[in-house]
C-alpha positions in Angstrom: -138.5 -194.4 -93.8 -138.3 -191.4 -96.2 -141.2 -191.1 -98.5 -140.9 -189.9 -102.1 -143.1 -188.9 -105.0 -142.6 -189.2 -108.7 -145.1 -186.7 -110.1 -144.7 -187.6 -113.7 -144.2 -191.2 -115.0 -145.7 -193.4 -117.7 -146.1 -196.9 -116.1 -149.2 -197.0 -118.4 -146.9 -197.2 -121.5 -146.1 -200.5 -123.3 -142.5 -200.4 -122.1 -143.8 -201.8 -118.8 -146.0 -204.6 -120.2 -143.6 -207.3 -119.2 -143.3 -206.4 -115.5 -145.7 -203.6 -114.7 -147.2 -205.3 -111.7 -143.8 -206.1 -110.2 -142.6 -202.5 -110.6 -145.7 -201.1 -109.0 -145.4 -203.5 -106.1 -141.8 -202.5 -105.5 -142.8 -198.8 -105.4 -145.1 -199.6 -102.5 -142.3 -201.4 -100.7 -140.0 -198.4 -101.2 -142.5 -195.9 -100.0 -142.8 -194.2 -103.4 -146.0 -192.6 -104.6 -146.4 -192.1 -108.4 -148.6 -190.1 -110.7 -149.0 -191.8 -114.1 -149.6 -189.4 -116.9 -151.9 -189.8 -119.9 -150.9 -188.7 -123.3 -153.9 -189.8 -125.4 -157.3 -191.2 -124.8 -156.1 -194.8 -124.4 -153.1 -194.0 -122.1 -155.3 -191.7 -120.1 -157.8 -194.5 -119.5 -155.0 -196.9 -118.6 -153.5 -194.4 -116.1 -156.9 -194.1 -114.4 -157.3 -197.9 -114.3 -153.9 -198.3 -112.6 -154.8 -195.6 -110.1 -158.1 -197.4 -109.3 -156.2 -200.6 -108.6 -153.3 -199.3 -106.5 -153.6 -196.8 -103.6 -150.1 -195.4 -104.1 -150.8 -194.4 -107.8 -152.6 -191.4 -109.2 -153.4 -190.3 -112.7 -153.6 -187.4 -115.1 -155.6 -187.3 -118.4 -155.0 -185.4 -121.6 -153.7 -185.2 -125.1 -149.9 -184.6 -125.5 -149.1 -182.0 -128.1 -147.1 -184.4 -130.3 -150.2 -186.6 -130.6 -152.3 -183.8 -132.1 -151.0 -184.7 -135.6 -149.7 -187.8 -137.3 -145.9 -187.8 -136.9 -142.9 -190.0 -136.5 -140.7 -189.7 -133.4 -137.1 -191.1 -133.4 -134.5 -191.7 -130.7 -132.8 -188.4 -131.4 -136.0 -186.6 -130.3 -137.1 -188.9 -127.6 -133.7 -189.3 -125.8 -132.4 -192.1 -123.7 -135.0 -194.8 -122.8 -137.3 -193.9 -125.7 -138.6 -196.2 -128.4 -139.3 -194.9 -131.9 -143.0 -194.5 -132.6 -145.4 -193.1 -135.1 -148.2 -191.1 -133.7 -151.5 -191.8 -135.4 -152.7 -188.4 -134.4 -155.8 -187.8 -132.3 -158.5 -185.2 -132.8 -159.1 -183.6 -129.4 -162.6 -184.3 -128.3 -163.4 -182.9 -124.9 -166.2 -185.5 -124.4 -163.4 -188.1 -124.2 -161.9 -186.4 -121.2 -164.6 -184.5 -119.3 -165.9 -187.5 -117.4 -162.4 -188.9 -116.7 -161.3 -185.5 -115.5 -163.8 -185.7 -112.6 -162.5 -189.0 -111.4 -161.3 -188.7 -107.7 -157.9 -190.2 -108.5 -157.3 -187.9 -111.5 -155.1 -185.1 -110.0 -154.4 -183.0 -113.1 -155.2 -182.3 -116.7 -152.5 -183.1 -119.2 -149.8 -183.9 -120.3 -150.8 -180.9 -122.4 -149.0 -177.9 -123.8 -146.8 -176.9 -126.7 -143.9 -178.7 -128.4 -142.1 -176.8 -131.2 -139.3 -179.4 -131.6 -140.3 -179.9 -135.3 -140.8 -176.2 -136.0 -144.0 -176.7 -138.0 -146.1 -173.6 -138.0 -149.3 -175.5 -139.0 -148.8 -178.0 -136.1 -148.1 -175.1 -133.7 -151.4 -173.5 -134.4 -153.3 -176.7 -133.9 -151.3 -177.3 -130.6 -152.3 -173.9 -129.4 -156.0 -174.6 -130.1 -155.8 -178.0 -128.2 -153.8 -176.5 -125.4 -156.4 -173.8 -124.9 -159.1 -176.5 -124.7 -157.2 -178.3 -122.0 -156.8 -175.1 -120.0 -160.6 -174.6 -120.3 -161.2 -178.2 -119.1 -158.9 -177.7 -116.1 -160.6 -174.4 -115.3 -164.0 -176.1 -115.5 -163.2 -179.0 -113.2 -160.9 -177.0 -110.9 -157.8 -179.2 -111.4 -154.2 -178.2 -112.1 -152.4 -178.5 -115.4 -149.6 -181.0 -116.1 -147.6 -179.1 -118.7 -145.4 -180.3 -121.5 -143.4 -177.4 -123.0 -140.5 -177.8 -125.4 -139.0 -174.9 -127.4 -142.2 -173.0 -126.6 -141.9 -171.3 -123.2 -142.8 -167.8 -124.4 -146.0 -168.9 -126.1 -147.0 -171.3 -123.3 -146.5 -168.6 -120.7 -148.6 -166.1 -122.7 -151.5 -168.6 -123.1 -151.4 -169.5 -119.4 -151.4 -165.9 -118.4 -154.3 -165.2 -120.6 -156.5 -168.2 -120.0 -155.6 -170.3 -117.0 -157.6 -169.9 -113.8 -155.8 -172.8 -112.2 -152.1 -173.5 -111.4 -150.1 -176.6 -112.1 -146.7 -178.0 -112.8 -144.2 -177.4 -115.7 -143.0 -181.0 -116.3 -139.3 -181.6 -117.2 -138.4 -178.0 -117.0 -135.4 -177.3 -119.2 -135.5 -173.5 -119.6 -133.4 -170.7 -118.3 -133.8 -169.0 -114.9 -135.4 -166.0 -116.7 -138.0 -168.3 -118.2 -138.5 -170.1 -114.9 -139.3 -166.9 -113.1 -142.2 -166.3 -115.4 -143.9 -169.6 -114.6 -143.1 -169.2 -110.9 -144.8 -165.8 -111.0 -148.0 -167.5 -112.2 -147.8 -170.0 -109.3 -146.7 -173.0 -111.4 -144.2 -175.4 -109.9 -141.2 -176.8 -111.8 -140.3 -180.5 -111.9 -137.0 -182.0 -112.7 -135.9 -185.5 -114.0 -133.0 -187.8 -113.8 -131.2 -185.5 -116.3 -130.1 -183.4 -113.3 -127.8 -186.3 -112.2 -125.6 -185.9 -115.3 -126.2 -182.4 -116.7 -125.2 -179.2 -114.9 -127.3 -177.0 -117.1 -130.2 -177.3 -114.6 -128.2 -176.3 -111.5 -128.9 -172.5 -111.7 -132.6 -172.9 -111.9 -132.7 -175.5 -109.1 -130.5 -173.3 -106.9 -132.7 -170.3 -107.4 -136.1 -171.9 -107.3 -137.7 -171.9 -103.8 -137.9 -175.4 -102.4 -141.7 -175.2 -102.0 -142.0 -174.7 -105.8 -140.0 -177.8 -106.9 -141.2 -181.2 -107.8 -139.4 -184.5 -108.5 -140.2 -186.8 -111.4 -138.6 -189.5 -113.6 -140.6 -189.2 -116.9 -140.2 -193.0 -117.0 -139.4 -194.8 -119.2 -137.3 -192.0 -120.5 -134.1 -190.1 -119.3 -132.8 -192.6 -116.8 -130.6 -191.1 -114.1 -127.0 -192.0 -113.4 -125.8 -194.6 -112.6 -128.5 -196.5 -114.5 -128.2 -194.7 -117.9 -128.8 -197.0 -120.8 -131.5 -198.9 -119.0 -135.3 -198.4 -119.0 -136.2 -195.8 -116.4 -138.5 -196.4 -113.4 -140.2 -194.4 -110.7 -138.0 -196.5 -108.4 -135.2 -194.1 -109.3 -136.9 -190.9 -108.2 -134.9 -190.9 -104.9 -131.8 -190.3 -107.1 -133.4 -187.1 -108.5 -134.3 -185.9 -105.0 -130.8 -186.6 -103.7 -129.3 -184.5 -106.5 -131.7 -181.7 -105.9 -130.8 -181.7 -102.3 -127.1 -181.7 -103.2 -127.5 -178.7 -105.5 -129.4 -176.8 -102.9 -127.2 -177.8 -100.0 -130.0 -179.4 -98.0 -130.6 -182.9 -96.6 -132.3 -185.5 -98.8 -135.0 -186.1 -96.2 -135.8 -182.4 -96.0 -136.1 -182.1 -99.8 -138.2 -185.3 -100.1 -140.5 -184.2 -97.3 -141.1 -180.7 -98.8 -141.6 -182.1 -102.3 -144.3 -184.4 -100.9 -146.0 -181.4 -99.3 -145.7 -179.5 -102.6 -147.5 -182.3 -104.4 -150.2 -182.5 -101.8 -150.8 -178.7 -102.2 -150.7 -178.6 -106.0 -152.7 -181.8 -106.7 -155.1 -181.5 -103.7 -154.4 -184.9 -102.4 -153.4 -186.3 -99.0 -150.6 -188.7 -99.5 
């Protein structure tokens, strides 16, 4: 049976409160490994607790750039599968994350990075400060970065080049091939979501990126792949992402799934 990995999901989010246990158990039955990603102190803690409870789950811990300030986020910003929310804002305190970062099932630092969707200069400066602190935490514990970058590829690349001593993954990569090459040159992998099943704008980057630098993810509960659009997303759908990547690259699904699993083991220093 082919094995798959979803390297970026949020089963720790409230969207799964009604049936989280059932979803997680189905993943085990379907041979799917999942990394649940923290976005604040509380969701980082819950990601770790899930990873402690289930052998096929791992976690990341960090403060998402949109949570560095108080802000409202609507469906136009969040996309399909999202639910409007107002971030209370969290002051980044490294002491909240240092101990968690050393947990054996925490495989990366983040979701961290830069998000310029709102084009707010004051927020951008704060995000840069917090991003630098995440990079320093990753450097100190020797774990890779799980990056969130939106409308900010140039600044994120410059900061990584200047400060990062570790590698990592650019989650939900949506930039150009020219931008992709910069992150690849630093040794960062690129991950793709279910959007690739219905948007051709990702095809050039996927075609050109070496297979050993590609990751698969769902970003659940967001961006549900075809043919399940309009429903809540799930790591159960990551095989659809892998299948589309294989189709774009002209390779077999099993070859792509196997290599992505190897990529995850290499980047996140785990034996899956």
